[in-house]
C-alpha positions in Angstrom: 96.2 138.9 115.3 99.4 137.7 113.7 99.6 134.5 111.6 101.8 132.9 114.3 99.3 133.5 117.0 96.5 132.0 114.8 98.7 129.0 114.1 99.3 128.5 117.8 95.6 128.7 118.5 94.6 126.3 115.7 94.6 123.2 118.0 92.0 125.0 120.2 89.8 126.0 117.3 86.8 124.1 115.8 88.9 123.3 112.7 91.7 121.9 114.8 89.3 119.9 116.9 87.7 118.4 113.8 91.2 117.6 112.4 92.1 115.9 115.7 88.8 113.9 115.6 89.5 112.8 112.0 93.0 111.7 113.0 91.7 109.8 116.0 89.0 108.1 113.9 91.6 107.2 111.3 93.5 105.3 114.0 90.4 103.2 114.6 90.9 101.6 111.2 94.2 100.1 112.3 92.7 98.9 115.6 89.8 97.3 113.7 92.3 95.4 111.6 94.2 94.3 114.7 91.0 93.1 116.3 90.0 91.1 113.2 93.4 89.5 112.9 93.5 88.7 116.6 90.1 87.0 116.4 91.2 85.0 113.4 94.4 83.8 115.1 92.7 83.5 118.5 95.4 85.5 120.0 94.0 86.6 123.4 96.8 89.0 124.3 96.6 90.9 121.0 92.8 90.9 121.3 93.0 92.5 124.8 95.6 95.1 123.5 93.4 96.0 120.6 90.3 96.2 122.8 92.1 98.6 125.2 93.2 100.7 122.2 89.6 100.8 120.9 88.4 102.0 124.3 91.1 104.7 124.3 90.0 105.9 120.8 86.3 106.1 121.9 87.4 108.0 125.0 89.5 110.3 123.0 86.7 111.0 120.5 84.3 111.7 123.4 86.8 114.2 124.9 87.2 115.9 121.6 83.5 116.1 121.1 83.1 117.7 124.5 85.8 120.2 123.6 84.0 121.0 120.4 80.8 121.6 122.2 82.6 123.8 124.8 84.2 125.9 122.0 80.8 127.0 120.7 81.0 130.5 119.3 84.4 131.2 121.0 86.4 129.9 118.0 90.0 131.2 118.2 90.4 131.5 114.4 87.2 133.6 114.0 88.0 136.1 116.7 
């Protein structure tokens, strides 16, 4: 398997999925800061926006976790 083929398959590997999960979780830090600021300023619109973003992050992590379970032993980089 060539290096280019492995690189293309990285996103569908366990390592790529873990990296995606880390990036998504890192985005949660910004959303948490926005939620805190919106509560302090009592800005309902920003609070709603940050809440929707938080729900999207949770959903994204759930999808990535499901993909990780689905990969199981069929890791692209190991094969």
